[in-house]
Biopython code that builds the backbone (N, CA, C, O; Angstrom):
import numpy as np
from Bio.PDB.StructureBuilder import StructureBuilder

atoms = [
    (1, "UNK", "N", (-16.698, -17.257, -11.251)),
    (1, "UNK", "CA", (-15.584, -17.341, -10.326)),
    (1, "UNK", "C", (-14.248, -17.340, -11.085)),
    (1, "UNK", "O", (-13.351, -16.554, -10.783)),
    (2, "UNK", "N", (-14.137, -18.225, -12.062)),
    (2, "UNK", "CA", (-12.879, -18.348, -12.800)),
    (2, "UNK", "C", (-12.506, -17.062, -13.543)),
    (2, "UNK", "O", (-11.361, -16.627, -13.421)),
    (3, "UNK", "N", (-13.405, -16.428, -14.304)),
    (3, "UNK", "CA", (-13.028, -15.180, -14.997)),
    (3, "UNK", "C", (-12.594, -14.085, -14.016)),
    (3, "UNK", "O", (-11.677, -13.318, -14.308)),
    (4, "UNK", "N", (-13.249, -14.014, -12.862)),
    (4, "UNK", "CA", (-12.867, -13.015, -11.869)),
    (4, "UNK", "C", (-11.467, -13.262, -11.329)),
    (4, "UNK", "O", (-10.691, -12.327, -11.133)),
    (5, "UNK", "N", (-11.150, -14.535, -11.090)),
    (5, "UNK", "CA", (-9.830, -14.883, -10.590)),
    (5, "UNK", "C", (-8.772, -14.531, -11.625)),
    (5, "UNK", "O", (-7.731, -13.967, -11.291)),
    (6, "UNK", "N", (-9.046, -14.870, -12.897)),
    (6, "UNK", "CA", (-8.093, -14.588, -13.971)),
    (6, "UNK", "C", (-7.869, -13.081, -14.091)),
    (6, "UNK", "O", (-6.732, -12.628, -14.221)),
    (7, "UNK", "N", (-8.939, -12.316, -14.050)),
    (7, "UNK", "CA", (-8.826, -10.856, -14.145)),
    (7, "UNK", "C", (-8.004, -10.297, -12.990)),
    (7, "UNK", "O", (-7.124, -9.460, -13.192)),
    (8, "UNK", "N", (-8.297, -10.763, -11.778)),
    (8, "UNK", "CA", (-7.568, -10.297, -10.595)),
    (8, "UNK", "C", (-6.098, -10.688, -10.673)),
    (8, "UNK", "O", (-5.218, -9.887, -10.361)),
    (9, "UNK", "N", (-5.839, -11.913, -11.088)),
    (9, "UNK", "CA", (-4.458, -12.401, -11.190)),
    (9, "UNK", "C", (-3.698, -11.596, -12.247)),
    (9, "UNK", "O", (-2.544, -11.228, -12.031)),
    (10, "UNK", "N", (-4.330, -11.326, -13.370)),
    (10, "UNK", "CA", (-3.706, -10.539, -14.426)),
    (10, "UNK", "C", (-3.364, -9.140, -13.931)),
    (10, "UNK", "O", (-2.281, -8.624, -14.204)),
    (11, "UNK", "N", (-4.291, -8.535, -13.204)),
    (11, "UNK", "CA", (-4.070, -7.190, -12.653)),
    (11, "UNK", "C", (-2.878, -7.192, -11.697)),
    (11, "UNK", "O", (-2.052, -6.280, -11.715)),
    (12, "UNK", "N", (-2.803, -8.233, -10.861)),
    (12, "UNK", "CA", (-1.709, -8.352, -9.894)),
    (12, "UNK", "C", (-0.368, -8.500, -10.604)),
    (12, "UNK", "O", (0.609, -7.848, -10.237)),
    (13, "UNK", "N", (-0.324, -9.346, -11.608)),
    (13, "UNK", "CA", (0.923, -9.573, -12.347)),
    (13, "UNK", "C", (1.350, -8.308, -13.089)),
    (13, "UNK", "O", (2.527, -7.948, -13.080)),
    (14, "UNK", "N", (0.406, -7.641, -13.722)),
    (14, "UNK", "CA", (0.724, -6.404, -14.443)),
    (14, "UNK", "C", (1.277, -5.347, -13.491)),
    (14, "UNK", "O", (2.203, -4.616, -13.843)),
    (15, "UNK", "N", (0.714, -5.263, -12.291)),
    (15, "UNK", "CA", (1.199, -4.294, -11.297)),
    (15, "UNK", "C", (2.628, -4.635, -10.866)),
    (15, "UNK", "O", (3.452, -3.738, -10.692)),
    (16, "UNK", "N", (2.922, -5.915, -10.696)),
    (16, "UNK", "CA", (4.277, -6.328, -10.318)),
    (16, "UNK", "C", (5.275, -6.014, -11.433)),
    (16, "UNK", "O", (6.386, -5.558, -11.164)),
    (17, "UNK", "N", (4.882, -6.256, -12.672)),
    (17, "UNK", "CA", (5.765, -5.955, -13.805)),
    (17, "UNK", "C", (6.004, -4.450, -13.884)),
    (17, "UNK", "O", (7.137, -4.016, -14.090)),
    (18, "UNK", "N", (4.959, -3.656, -13.723)),
    (18, "UNK", "CA", (5.098, -2.197, -13.763)),
    (18, "UNK", "C", (6.019, -1.712, -12.652)),
    (18, "UNK", "O", (6.847, -0.830, -12.878)),
    (19, "UNK", "N", (5.885, -2.279, -11.449)),
    (19, "UNK", "CA", (6.763, -1.897, -10.342)),
    (19, "UNK", "C", (8.209, -2.281, -10.650)),
    (19, "UNK", "O", (9.136, -1.542, -10.319)),
    (20, "UNK", "N", (8.397, -3.438, -11.284)),
    (20, "UNK", "CA", (9.745, -3.850, -11.683)),
    (20, "UNK", "C", (10.358, -2.890, -12.695)),
    (20, "UNK", "O", (11.549, -2.587, -12.630)),
    (21, "UNK", "N", (9.536, -2.412, -13.636)),
    (21, "UNK", "CA", (10.023, -1.424, -14.604)),
    (21, "UNK", "C", (10.465, -0.151, -13.897)),
    (21, "UNK", "O", (11.515, 0.409, -14.212)),
    (22, "UNK", "N", (9.662, 0.305, -12.938)),
    (22, "UNK", "CA", (10.010, 1.529, -12.208)),
    (22, "UNK", "C", (11.265, 1.335, -11.361)),
    (22, "UNK", "O", (12.093, 2.242, -11.268)),
    (23, "UNK", "N", (11.415, 0.169, -10.747)),
    (23, "UNK", "CA", (12.638, -0.129, -9.994)),
    (23, "UNK", "C", (13.855, -0.121, -10.910)),
    (23, "UNK", "O", (14.918, 0.376, -10.539)),
    (24, "UNK", "N", (13.691, -0.678, -12.113)),
    (24, "UNK", "CA", (14.790, -0.697, -13.087)),
    (24, "UNK", "C", (15.195, 0.718, -13.481)),
    (24, "UNK", "O", (16.382, 1.012, -13.620)),
    (25, "UNK", "N", (14.220, 1.584, -13.659)),
    (25, "UNK", "CA", (14.510, 2.981, -14.018)),
    (25, "UNK", "C", (15.276, 3.664, -12.894)),
    (25, "UNK", "O", (16.240, 4.387, -13.143)),
    (26, "UNK", "N", (14.851, 3.437, -11.669)),
    (26, "UNK", "CA", (15.528, 4.046, -10.517)),
    (26, "UNK", "C", (16.977, 3.568, -10.452)),
    (26, "UNK", "O", (17.889, 4.370, -10.251)),
    (27, "UNK", "N", (17.190, 2.256, -10.624)),
    (27, "UNK", "CA", (18.552, 1.721, -10.598)),
    (27, "UNK", "C", (19.389, 2.263, -11.756)),
    (27, "UNK", "O", (20.576, 2.548, -11.593)),
    (28, "UNK", "N", (18.768, 2.403, -12.921)),
    (28, "UNK", "CA", (19.476, 2.976, -14.065)),
    (28, "UNK", "C", (19.897, 4.411, -13.758)),
    (28, "UNK", "O", (21.015, 4.815, -14.077)),
    (29, "UNK", "N", (19.014, 5.170, -13.147)),
    (29, "UNK", "CA", (19.331, 6.550, -12.792)),
    (29, "UNK", "C", (20.559, 6.613, -11.889)),
    (29, "UNK", "O", (21.435, 7.454, -12.087)),
    (30, "UNK", "N", (20.623, 5.735, -10.908)),
    (30, "UNK", "CA", (21.726, 5.780, -9.946)),
    (30, "UNK", "C", (23.012, 5.140, -10.453)),
    (30, "UNK", "O", (24.104, 5.617, -10.145)),
    (31, "UNK", "N", (22.890, 4.057, -11.232)),
    (31, "UNK", "CA", (24.073, 3.268, -11.566)),
    (31, "UNK", "C", (24.416, 3.222, -13.059)),
    (31, "UNK", "O", (25.518, 2.806, -13.417)),
    (32, "UNK", "N", (23.504, 3.638, -13.928)),
    (32, "UNK", "CA", (23.749, 3.564, -15.367)),
    (32, "UNK", "C", (24.902, 4.447, -15.792)),
    (32, "UNK", "O", (25.173, 5.482, -15.183)),
    (33, "UNK", "N", (25.583, 4.018, -16.855)),
    (33, "UNK", "CA", (26.752, 4.773, -17.305)),
    (33, "UNK", "C", (26.645, 5.221, -18.760)),
    (33, "UNK", "O", (27.336, 6.158, -19.160)),
    (34, "UNK", "N", (25.806, 4.582, -19.555)),
    (34, "UNK", "CA", (25.782, 4.847, -20.990)),
    (34, "UNK", "C", (25.207, 6.212, -21.353)),
    (34, "UNK", "O", (25.522, 6.740, -22.419)),
    (35, "UNK", "N", (24.384, 6.787, -20.506)),
    (35, "UNK", "CA", (23.691, 8.035, -20.860)),
    (35, "UNK", "C", (24.285, 9.272, -20.189)),
    (35, "UNK", "O", (23.827, 10.387, -20.439)),
    (36, "UNK", "N", (25.305, 9.090, -19.336)),
    (36, "UNK", "CA", (25.839, 10.220, -18.577)),
    (36, "UNK", "C", (27.334, 10.055, -18.318)),
    (36, "UNK", "O", (27.877, 8.951, -18.369)),
    (37, "UNK", "N", (27.976, 11.178, -18.040)),
    (37, "UNK", "CA", (29.390, 11.147, -17.638)),
    (37, "UNK", "C", (29.526, 11.329, -16.130)),
    (37, "UNK", "O", (30.625, 11.254, -15.583)),
    (38, "UNK", "N", (28.396, 11.570, -15.466)),
    (38, "UNK", "CA", (28.413, 11.769, -14.015)),
    (38, "UNK", "C", (28.734, 10.450, -13.306)),
    (38, "UNK", "O", (28.442, 9.374, -13.829)),
    (39, "UNK", "N", (29.332, 10.535, -12.122)),
    (39, "UNK", "CA", (29.658, 9.312, -11.381)),
    (39, "UNK", "C", (28.396, 8.609, -10.880)),
    (39, "UNK", "O", (27.342, 9.225, -10.718)),
    (40, "UNK", "N", (28.532, 7.320, -10.644)),
    (40, "UNK", "CA", (27.414, 6.551, -10.086)),
    (40, "UNK", "C", (27.129, 7.012, -8.664)),
    (40, "UNK", "O", (27.976, 7.627, -8.016)),
    (41, "UNK", "N", (25.924, 6.707, -8.187)),
    (41, "UNK", "CA", (25.504, 7.100, -6.842)),
    (41, "UNK", "C", (25.250, 5.818, -6.046)),
    (41, "UNK", "O", (24.138, 5.290, -6.049)),
    (42, "UNK", "N", (26.281, 5.324, -5.368)),
    (42, "UNK", "CA", (26.124, 4.048, -4.668)),
    (42, "UNK", "C", (25.297, 4.147, -3.387)),
    (42, "UNK", "O", (24.734, 3.150, -2.936)),
    (43, "UNK", "N", (25.219, 5.343, -2.799)),
    (43, "UNK", "CA", (24.500, 5.497, -1.534)),
    (43, "UNK", "C", (23.341, 6.472, -1.726)),
    (43, "UNK", "O", (23.541, 7.684, -1.803)),
    (44, "UNK", "N", (22.129, 5.928, -1.804)),
    (44, "UNK", "CA", (20.946, 6.763, -2.040)),
    (44, "UNK", "C", (20.738, 7.744, -0.893)),
    (44, "UNK", "O", (20.403, 8.904, -1.132)),
    (45, "UNK", "N", (20.927, 7.308, 0.325)),
    (45, "UNK", "CA", (20.734, 8.196, 1.471)),
    (45, "UNK", "C", (21.699, 9.373, 1.432)),
    (45, "UNK", "O", (21.363, 10.474, 1.868)),
    (46, "UNK", "N", (22.894, 9.139, 0.912)),
    (46, "UNK", "CA", (23.863, 10.222, 0.803)),
    (46, "UNK", "C", (23.339, 11.332, -0.097)),
    (46, "UNK", "O", (23.650, 12.505, 0.109)),
    (47, "UNK", "N", (22.539, 10.959, -1.101)),
    (47, "UNK", "CA", (21.998, 11.977, -2.012)),
    (47, "UNK", "C", (20.984, 12.870, -1.318)),
    (47, "UNK", "O", (20.711, 13.979, -1.776)),
    (48, "UNK", "N", (20.428, 12.393, -0.222)),
    (48, "UNK", "CA", (19.479, 13.200, 0.541)),
    (48, "UNK", "C", (20.230, 14.153, 1.470)),
    (48, "UNK", "O", (19.801, 15.286, 1.687)),
    (49, "UNK", "N", (21.343, 13.690, 2.012)),
    (49, "UNK", "CA", (22.077, 14.456, 3.023)),
    (49, "UNK", "C", (23.211, 15.313, 2.462)),
    (49, "UNK", "O", (23.602, 16.302, 3.082)),
    (50, "UNK", "N", (23.733, 14.948, 1.312)),
    (50, "UNK", "CA", (24.920, 15.582, 0.779)),
    (50, "UNK", "C", (24.548, 16.399, -0.460)),
    (50, "UNK", "O", (24.027, 15.857, -1.435)),
    (51, "UNK", "N", (24.815, 17.685, -0.415)),
    (51, "UNK", "CA", (24.432, 18.573, -1.516)),
    (51, "UNK", "C", (25.141, 18.202, -2.817)),
    (51, "UNK", "O", (24.537, 18.267, -3.888)),
    (52, "UNK", "N", (26.406, 17.819, -2.737)),
    (52, "UNK", "CA", (27.148, 17.456, -3.958)),
    (52, "UNK", "C", (26.538, 16.210, -4.597)),
    (52, "UNK", "O", (26.361, 16.161, -5.815)),
    (53, "UNK", "N", (26.219, 15.210, -3.786)),
    (53, "UNK", "CA", (25.626, 13.988, -4.323)),
    (53, "UNK", "C", (24.245, 14.279, -4.894)),
    (53, "UNK", "O", (23.872, 13.722, -5.927)),
    (54, "UNK", "N", (23.486, 15.141, -4.235)),
    (54, "UNK", "CA", (22.170, 15.520, -4.742)),
    (54, "UNK", "C", (22.301, 16.186, -6.105)),
    (54, "UNK", "O", (21.481, 15.961, -6.996)),
    (55, "UNK", "N", (23.342, 17.013, -6.262)),
    (55, "UNK", "CA", (23.583, 17.660, -7.555)),
    (55, "UNK", "C", (23.941, 16.633, -8.626)),
    (55, "UNK", "O", (23.524, 16.763, -9.777)),
    (56, "UNK", "N", (24.711, 15.613, -8.251)),
    (56, "UNK", "CA", (25.056, 14.543, -9.199)),
    (56, "UNK", "C", (23.788, 13.829, -9.651)),
    (56, "UNK", "O", (23.625, 13.543, -10.837)),
    (57, "UNK", "N", (22.883, 13.537, -8.705)),
    (57, "UNK", "CA", (21.625, 12.865, -9.051)),
    (57, "UNK", "C", (20.807, 13.747, -9.988)),
    (57, "UNK", "O", (20.242, 13.257, -10.966)),
    (58, "UNK", "N", (20.739, 15.055, -9.693)),
    (58, "UNK", "CA", (20.008, 15.981, -10.565)),
    (58, "UNK", "C", (20.591, 15.982, -11.977)),
    (58, "UNK", "O", (19.855, 15.946, -12.963)),
    (59, "UNK", "N", (21.917, 16.024, -12.060)),
    (59, "UNK", "CA", (22.563, 16.038, -13.371)),
    (59, "UNK", "C", (22.340, 14.710, -14.100)),
    (59, "UNK", "O", (22.115, 14.702, -15.310)),
    (60, "UNK", "N", (22.402, 13.591, -13.376)),
    (60, "UNK", "CA", (22.147, 12.287, -13.983)),
    (60, "UNK", "C", (20.714, 12.234, -14.515)),
    (60, "UNK", "O", (20.469, 11.700, -15.596)),
    (61, "UNK", "N", (19.771, 12.789, -13.753)),
    (61, "UNK", "CA", (18.377, 12.821, -14.197)),
    (61, "UNK", "C", (18.238, 13.678, -15.457)),
    (61, "UNK", "O", (17.555, 13.283, -16.402)),
    (62, "UNK", "N", (18.876, 14.839, -15.475)),
    (62, "UNK", "CA", (18.849, 15.691, -16.674)),
    (62, "UNK", "C", (19.424, 14.947, -17.877)),
    (62, "UNK", "O", (18.880, 15.024, -18.979)),
    (63, "UNK", "N", (20.530, 14.225, -17.661)),
    (63, "UNK", "CA", (21.153, 13.460, -18.749)),
    (63, "UNK", "C", (20.229, 12.345, -19.223)),
    (63, "UNK", "O", (20.147, 12.067, -20.419)),
    (64, "UNK", "N", (19.531, 11.703, -18.281)),
    (64, "UNK", "CA", (18.603, 10.626, -18.653)),
    (64, "UNK", "C", (17.462, 11.190, -19.496)),
    (64, "UNK", "O", (17.102, 10.615, -20.524)),
    (65, "UNK", "N", (16.902, 12.301, -19.067)),
    (65, "UNK", "CA", (15.801, 12.924, -19.810)),
    (65, "UNK", "C", (16.268, 13.322, -21.207)),
    (65, "UNK", "O", (15.549, 13.125, -22.186)),
    (66, "UNK", "N", (17.473, 13.881, -21.297)),
    (66, "UNK", "CA", (18.021, 14.241, -22.609)),
    (66, "UNK", "C", (18.188, 12.997, -23.471)),
    (66, "UNK", "O", (17.962, 13.048, -24.680)),
    (67, "UNK", "N", (18.578, 11.889, -22.870)),
    (67, "UNK", "CA", (18.739, 10.642, -23.598)),
    (67, "UNK", "C", (17.422, 10.063, -24.083)),
    (67, "UNK", "O", (17.391, 9.328, -25.070)),
    (68, "UNK", "N", (16.342, 10.386, -23.403)),
    (68, "UNK", "CA", (15.027, 9.879, -23.806)),
    (68, "UNK", "C", (14.569, 10.464, -25.133)),
    (68, "UNK", "O", (13.804, 9.837, -25.866)),
    (69, "UNK", "N", (15.036, 11.659, -25.435)),
    (69, "UNK", "CA", (14.654, 12.303, -26.686)),
    (69, "UNK", "C", (15.127, 11.462, -27.869)),
    (69, "UNK", "O", (14.414, 11.312, -28.861)),
    (70, "UNK", "N", (16.324, 10.922, -27.755)),
    (70, "UNK", "CA", (16.885, 10.087, -28.820)),
    (70, "UNK", "C", (17.684, 8.954, -28.189)),
    (70, "UNK", "O", (18.897, 9.077, -28.019)),
    (71, "UNK", "N", (17.018, 7.840, -27.836)),
    (71, "UNK", "CA", (17.710, 6.746, -27.140)),
    (71, "UNK", "C", (18.794, 6.043, -27.965)),
    (71, "UNK", "O", (19.614, 5.323, -27.394)),
    (72, "UNK", "N", (18.820, 6.229, -29.292)),
    (72, "UNK", "CA", (19.861, 5.688, -30.181)),
    (72, "UNK", "C", (20.223, 4.229, -29.886)),
    (72, "UNK", "O", (21.392, 3.908, -29.670)),
    (73, "UNK", "N", (19.241, 3.368, -29.879)),
    (73, "UNK", "CA", (19.500, 1.944, -29.705)),
    (73, "UNK", "C", (19.816, 1.519, -28.279)),
    (73, "UNK", "O", (20.111, 0.347, -28.044)),
    (74, "UNK", "N", (19.762, 2.435, -27.324)),
    (74, "UNK", "CA", (20.005, 2.082, -25.929)),
    (74, "UNK", "C", (18.715, 1.462, -25.376)),
    (74, "UNK", "O", (17.737, 2.166, -25.126)),
    (75, "UNK", "N", (18.726, 0.144, -25.191)),
    (75, "UNK", "CA", (17.519, -0.565, -24.771)),
    (75, "UNK", "C", (16.994, -0.084, -23.422)),
    (75, "UNK", "O", (15.784, -0.048, -23.197)),
    (76, "UNK", "N", (17.895, 0.280, -22.540)),
    (76, "UNK", "CA", (17.454, 0.737, -21.211)),
    (76, "UNK", "C", (16.722, 2.075, -21.307)),
    (76, "UNK", "O", (15.681, 2.269, -20.680)),
    (77, "UNK", "N", (17.276, 2.991, -22.095)),
    (77, "UNK", "CA", (16.598, 4.276, -22.270)),
    (77, "UNK", "C", (15.292, 4.103, -23.044)),
    (77, "UNK", "O", (14.330, 4.834, -22.807)),
    (78, "UNK", "N", (15.254, 3.147, -23.963)),
    (78, "UNK", "CA", (14.005, 2.870, -24.671)),
    (78, "UNK", "C", (12.940, 2.372, -23.695)),
    (78, "UNK", "O", (11.773, 2.750, -23.805)),
    (79, "UNK", "N", (13.338, 1.521, -22.737)),
    (79, "UNK", "CA", (12.402, 1.052, -21.708)),
    (79, "UNK", "C", (11.888, 2.234, -20.891)),
    (79, "UNK", "O", (10.690, 2.339, -20.630)),
    (80, "UNK", "N", (12.797, 3.124, -20.487)),
    (80, "UNK", "CA", (12.390, 4.302, -19.705)),
    (80, "UNK", "C", (11.375, 5.114, -20.496)),
    (80, "UNK", "O", (10.351, 5.536, -19.958)),
    (81, "UNK", "N", (11.657, 5.328, -21.757)),
    (81, "UNK", "CA", (10.749, 6.110, -22.607)),
    (81, "UNK", "C", (9.379, 5.445, -22.697)),
    (81, "UNK", "O", (8.355, 6.119, -22.588)),
    (82, "UNK", "N", (9.354, 4.122, -22.896)),
    (82, "UNK", "CA", (8.089, 3.396, -22.975)),
    (82, "UNK", "C", (7.295, 3.516, -21.677)),
    (82, "UNK", "O", (6.080, 3.713, -21.705)),
    (83, "UNK", "N", (7.975, 3.399, -20.550)),
    (83, "UNK", "CA", (7.291, 3.498, -19.259)),
    (83, "UNK", "C", (6.738, 4.905, -19.060)),
    (83, "UNK", "O", (5.607, 5.067, -18.602)),
    (84, "UNK", "N", (7.521, 5.914, -19.399)),
    (84, "UNK", "CA", (7.058, 7.301, -19.263)),
    (84, "UNK", "C", (5.843, 7.536, -20.150)),
    (84, "UNK", "O", (4.859, 8.131, -19.710)),
    (85, "UNK", "N", (5.904, 7.074, -21.391)),
    (85, "UNK", "CA", (4.772, 7.263, -22.305)),
    (85, "UNK", "C", (3.544, 6.499, -21.817)),
    (85, "UNK", "O", (2.427, 7.013, -21.883)),
    (86, "UNK", "N", (3.743, 5.284, -21.332)),
    (86, "UNK", "CA", (2.621, 4.482, -20.828)),
    (86, "UNK", "C", (1.975, 5.158, -19.617)),
    (86, "UNK", "O", (0.749, 5.215, -19.517)),
    (87, "UNK", "N", (2.795, 5.668, -18.702)),
    (87, "UNK", "CA", (2.254, 6.348, -17.518)),
    (87, "UNK", "C", (1.555, 7.642, -17.889)),
    (87, "UNK", "O", (0.524, 7.976, -17.305)),
    (88, "UNK", "N", (2.102, 8.380, -18.856)),
    (88, "UNK", "CA", (1.463, 9.628, -19.299)),
    (88, "UNK", "C", (0.119, 9.319, -19.946)),
    (88, "UNK", "O", (-0.863, 10.024, -19.714)),
    (89, "UNK", "N", (0.078, 8.264, -20.757)),
    (89, "UNK", "CA", (-1.171, 7.865, -21.408)),
    (89, "UNK", "C", (-2.214, 7.459, -20.367)),
    (89, "UNK", "O", (-3.383, 7.830, -20.471)),
    (90, "UNK", "N", (-1.787, 6.706, -19.379)),
    (90, "UNK", "CA", (-2.685, 6.269, -18.312)),
    (90, "UNK", "C", (-3.213, 7.473, -17.525)),
    (90, "UNK", "O", (-4.393, 7.532, -17.180)),
    (91, "UNK", "N", (-2.332, 8.422, -17.252)),
    (91, "UNK", "CA", (-2.744, 9.618, -16.514)),
    (91, "UNK", "C", (-3.745, 10.435, -17.328)),
    (91, "UNK", "O", (-4.716, 10.953, -16.777)),
    (92, "UNK", "N", (-3.515, 10.552, -18.642)),
    (92, "UNK", "CA", (-4.462, 11.282, -19.487)),
    (92, "UNK", "C", (-5.829, 10.603, -19.486)),
    (92, "UNK", "O", (-6.860, 11.273, -19.437)),
    (93, "UNK", "N", (-5.833, 9.249, -19.541)),
    (93, "UNK", "CA", (-7.104, 8.513, -19.497)),
    (93, "UNK", "C", (-7.824, 8.760, -18.174)),
    (93, "UNK", "O", (-9.038, 8.968, -18.159)),
    (94, "UNK", "N", (-7.086, 8.739, -17.064)),
    (94, "UNK", "CA", (-7.704, 8.981, -15.760)),
    (94, "UNK", "C", (-8.277, 10.381, -15.674)),
    (94, "UNK", "O", (-9.360, 10.574, -15.121)),
    (95, "UNK", "N", (-7.560, 11.369, -16.217)),
    (95, "UNK", "CA", (-8.063, 12.741, -16.204)),
    (95, "UNK", "C", (-9.319, 12.861, -17.059)),
    (95, "UNK", "O", (-10.271, 13.540, -16.677)),
    (96, "UNK", "N", (-9.320, 12.205, -18.213)),
    (96, "UNK", "CA", (-10.504, 12.244, -19.081)),
    (96, "UNK", "C", (-11.685, 11.570, -18.401)),
    (96, "UNK", "O", (-12.809, 12.064, -18.480)),
    (97, "UNK", "N", (-11.440, 10.436, -17.726)),
    (97, "UNK", "CA", (-12.509, 9.755, -16.997)),
    (97, "UNK", "C", (-13.059, 10.648, -15.891)),
    (97, "UNK", "O", (-14.271, 10.713, -15.685)),
    (98, "UNK", "N", (-12.166, 11.336, -15.179)),
    (98, "UNK", "CA", (-12.608, 12.220, -14.103)),
    (98, "UNK", "C", (-13.446, 13.363, -14.649)),
    (98, "UNK", "O", (-14.466, 13.727, -14.065)),
    (99, "UNK", "N", (-13.008, 13.940, -15.792)),
    (99, "UNK", "CA", (-13.792, 15.023, -16.410)),
    (99, "UNK", "C", (-15.162, 14.518, -16.849)),
    (99, "UNK", "O", (-16.175, 15.186, -16.638)),
    (100, "UNK", "N", (-15.187, 13.327, -17.466)),
    (100, "UNK", "CA", (-16.453, 12.754, -17.924)),
    (100, "UNK", "C", (-17.376, 12.500, -16.733)),
    (100, "UNK", "O", (-18.560, 12.835, -16.782)),
    (101, "UNK", "N", (-16.835, 11.906, -15.661)),
    (101, "UNK", "CA", (-17.642, 11.631, -14.477)),
    (101, "UNK", "C", (-18.161, 12.920, -13.857)),
    (101, "UNK", "O", (-19.305, 12.983, -13.405)),
    (102, "UNK", "N", (-17.317, 13.948, -13.838)),
    (102, "UNK", "CA", (-17.718, 15.237, -13.283)),
    (102, "UNK", "C", (-18.832, 15.844, -14.123)),
    (102, "UNK", "O", (-19.801, 16.376, -13.580)),
    (103, "UNK", "N", (-18.701, 15.769, -15.448)),
    (103, "UNK", "CA", (-19.730, 16.301, -16.344)),
    (103, "UNK", "C", (-21.030, 15.548, -16.144)),
    (103, "UNK", "O", (-22.102, 16.151, -16.093)),
    (104, "UNK", "N", (-20.937, 14.220, -16.030)),
    (104, "UNK", "CA", (-22.128, 13.399, -15.810)),
    (104, "UNK", "C", (-22.799, 13.775, -14.497)),
    (104, "UNK", "O", (-24.019, 13.925, -14.434)),
    (105, "UNK", "N", (-21.994, 13.927, -13.449)),
    (105, "UNK", "CA", (-22.546, 14.298, -12.143)),
    (105, "UNK", "C", (-23.181, 15.680, -12.210)),
    (105, "UNK", "O", (-24.284, 15.885, -11.703)),
    (106, "UNK", "N", (-22.478, 16.640, -12.845)),
    (106, "UNK", "CA", (-23.024, 17.992, -12.975)),
    (106, "UNK", "C", (-24.330, 17.955, -13.760)),
    (106, "UNK", "O", (-25.285, 18.653, -13.417)),
    (107, "UNK", "N", (-24.370, 17.146, -14.805)),
    (107, "UNK", "CA", (-25.571, 17.020, -15.634)),
    (107, "UNK", "C", (-26.722, 16.454, -14.809)),
    (107, "UNK", "O", (-27.847, 16.947, -14.887)),
    (108, "UNK", "N", (-26.441, 15.426, -14.025)),
    (108, "UNK", "CA", (-27.487, 14.826, -13.196)),
    (108, "UNK", "C", (-27.961, 15.807, -12.132)),
    (108, "UNK", "O", (-29.155, 15.897, -11.848)),
    (109, "UNK", "N", (-27.015, 16.543, -11.545)),
    (109, "UNK", "CA", (-27.409, 17.543, -10.552)),
    (109, "UNK", "C", (-28.282, 18.615, -11.187)),
    (109, "UNK", "O", (-29.247, 19.081, -10.582)),
    (110, "UNK", "N", (-27.937, 19.003, -12.415)),
    (110, "UNK", "CA", (-28.754, 19.987, -13.132)),
    (110, "UNK", "C", (-30.144, 19.450, -13.392)),
    (110, "UNK", "O", (-31.127, 20.175, -13.239)),
    (111, "UNK", "N", (-30.241, 18.174, -13.787)),
    (111, "UNK", "CA", (-31.545, 17.546, -14.013)),
    (111, "UNK", "C", (-32.366, 17.536, -12.725)),
    (111, "UNK", "O", (-33.572, 17.783, -12.747)),
    (112, "UNK", "N", (-31.707, 17.252, -11.613)),
    (112, "UNK", "CA", (-32.408, 17.236, -10.328)),
    (112, "UNK", "C", (-32.936, 18.627, -9.989)),
    (112, "UNK", "O", (-34.049, 18.775, -9.484)),
    (113, "UNK", "N", (-32.118, 19.648, -10.274)),
    (113, "UNK", "CA", (-32.557, 21.015, -9.992)),
    (113, "UNK", "C", (-33.765, 21.379, -10.840)),
    (113, "UNK", "O", (-34.706, 22.001, -10.348)),
    (114, "UNK", "N", (-33.744, 20.993, -12.114)),
    (114, "UNK", "CA", (-34.877, 21.289, -13.002)),
    (114, "UNK", "C", (-36.127, 20.581, -12.499)),
    (114, "UNK", "O", (-37.204, 21.173, -12.437)),
    (115, "UNK", "N", (-35.975, 19.301, -12.138)),
    (115, "UNK", "CA", (-37.116, 18.531, -11.624)),
    (115, "UNK", "C", (-37.663, 19.181, -10.348)),
    (115, "UNK", "O", (-38.876, 19.308, -10.180)),
    (116, "UNK", "N", (-36.763, 19.588, -9.458)),
    (116, "UNK", "CA", (-37.159, 20.216, -8.203)),
    (116, "UNK", "C", (-37.888, 21.537, -8.482)),
    (116, "UNK", "O", (-38.927, 21.821, -7.885)),
    (117, "UNK", "N", (-37.336, 22.331, -9.387)),
    (117, "UNK", "CA", (-37.947, 23.610, -9.726)),
    (117, "UNK", "C", (-39.343, 23.395, -10.302)),
    (117, "UNK", "O", (-40.278, 24.113, -9.948)),
    (118, "UNK", "N", (-39.488, 22.411, -11.184)),
    (118, "UNK", "CA", (-40.791, 22.134, -11.781)),
    (118, "UNK", "C", (-41.785, 21.670, -10.719)),
    (118, "UNK", "O", (-42.952, 22.060, -10.736)),
    (119, "UNK", "N", (-41.311, 20.834, -9.796)),
    (119, "UNK", "CA", (-42.229, 20.351, -8.771)),
    (119, "UNK", "C", (-42.696, 21.478, -7.854)),
    (119, "UNK", "O", (-43.831, 21.463, -7.376)),
    (120, "UNK", "N", (-41.829, 22.448, -7.610)),
    (120, "UNK", "CA", (-42.226, 23.605, -6.786)),
    (120, "UNK", "C", (-43.220, 24.463, -7.557)),
    (120, "UNK", "O", (-44.195, 24.943, -6.978)),
    (121, "UNK", "N", (-42.993, 24.664, -8.849)),
    (121, "UNK", "CA", (-43.883, 25.488, -9.660)),
    (121, "UNK", "C", (-45.280, 24.874, -9.782)),
    (121, "UNK", "O", (-46.253, 25.605, -9.969)),
    (122, "UNK", "N", (-45.397, 23.556, -9.682)),
    (122, "UNK", "CA", (-46.698, 22.905, -9.786)),
    (122, "UNK", "C", (-47.560, 23.161, -8.566)),
    (122, "UNK", "O", (-48.783, 23.044, -8.655)),
    (123, "UNK", "N", (-46.994, 23.493, -7.474)),
    (123, "UNK", "CA", (-47.756, 23.684, -6.228)),
    (123, "UNK", "C", (-48.525, 24.932, -6.241)),
    (123, "UNK", "O", (-49.217, 25.240, -5.271)),
]
sb = StructureBuilder()
sb.init_structure("model")
sb.init_model(0)
sb.init_chain("A")
sb.init_seg("    ")
for serial, (resi, resn, name, xyz) in enumerate(atoms, 1):
    if name == "N":
        sb.init_residue(resn, " ", resi, " ")
    sb.init_atom(name, np.array(xyz, "f"), 0.0, 1.0, " ", f" {name:<3s}", serial, name[0])
structure = sb.get_structure()
């Protein structure tokens, strides 16, 4: 009981921390000033409705991505880079797991076909 609770609690806390990191990145994109010369975006909904504001958000995103290449001591951009790398690593692991599971399933299906074929040939 106790190990299960600890594992579940740890998973919950890690998910909350990860969500906080993603929220921080979103806020940095809209309000950060160190990585871009573009104006801040105080109204997120305006970026959906207003083409000029949407262009500002696009340019801010391009500037953020460019800053990730060389964060130069910018702790916020370093956090963004770490989160991006962590998510990419996690996605690669999930893809590898899916490929492995698919191969295992295909292998088992092949074994079943061989067994079925042999059982028919015995008749």
